[in-house]
C-alpha positions, -999 to +999 in steps of 0.1 A: -263+525+059-297+512+072-321+508+043-354+491+046-362+464+021-391+471-001-419+446-009-409+436-044-398+406-063-364+407-045-381+402-011-384+364-008-398+351+025-379+325+044-395+292+052-406+304+087-419+337+072-438+318+047-455+297+074-467+329+091-479+343+058-498+311+051-517+315+084-525+351+076-536+342+041-559+315+054-574+333+084-570+370+076-557+397+099-547+382+133-528+387+165-494+373+172-510+349+198-534+335+172-506+330+146-484+314+172-512+291+184-520+281+148-484+274+140-482+252+172-513+233+161-505+229+124-467+228+121-444+225+151-437+239+185-429+276+183-422+300+212-445+330+214-415+354+217-399+339+185-432+344+166-435+379+179-399+388+169-402+373+135-435+391+128-419+424+139-390+418+115-415+409+087-433+441+093-400+460+090-394+442+057-429+450+046-439+414+043-465+422+069-486+452+078-494+460+114-525+478+128-515+495+160-548+513+167-558+488+194-540+475+225-535+441+207-516+447+174-532+430+144-510+418+116-520+412+080-501+399+050-483+426+031-479+403+001-506+389-021-508+351-018-509+344-056-482+370-064-459+356-038-465+320-048-459+330-084-426+346-076-414+316-055-426+292-082-408+311-110-376+311-090-380+274-082-386+264-118-357+286-130-332+272-105-342+235-105-356+230-140-338+256-161-370+275-165-389+245-181-424+242-168-429+210-187-399+194-169-414+204-136-448+189-146-432+157-158-412+153-126-442+162-104-465+138-122-439+111-122-433+114-084-468+116-071-499+094-074-523+117-093-560+110-090-583+108-120-600+140-108-567+159-106-557+146-141-590+158-155-585+192-139-550+194-155-564+183-189-592+210-186-566+236-178-544+226-207-575+227-231-583+262-217-548+274-223-547+258-257-578+277-268-565+311-256 
């Protein structure tokens, strides 16, 4: 039985797929060549054929959409950035912190040097959440 996966909460991108999505979220619809060159510049050495194959698989999984109207196929993210990050973050918090956002924040703030500006932004967000 060959069923296509649908683009829902159960479709979680792999690390390599997420790298491709991040390029498309940042730069918008792009060719495989552009995505591959960007990955090579930003992340690590990746073969063009590997990027092409992965993007084809991602299109089958509906993680990407492909515009085939021109000679060069243009790919775009099939998943919204914030929604995808929300799903991944929820799963991360559930699996590592037993669903506790406060445990995550305490761990994060304890591990990283947080600037005064970042702390103020966190305080402002907490005040905003407290008022709603």
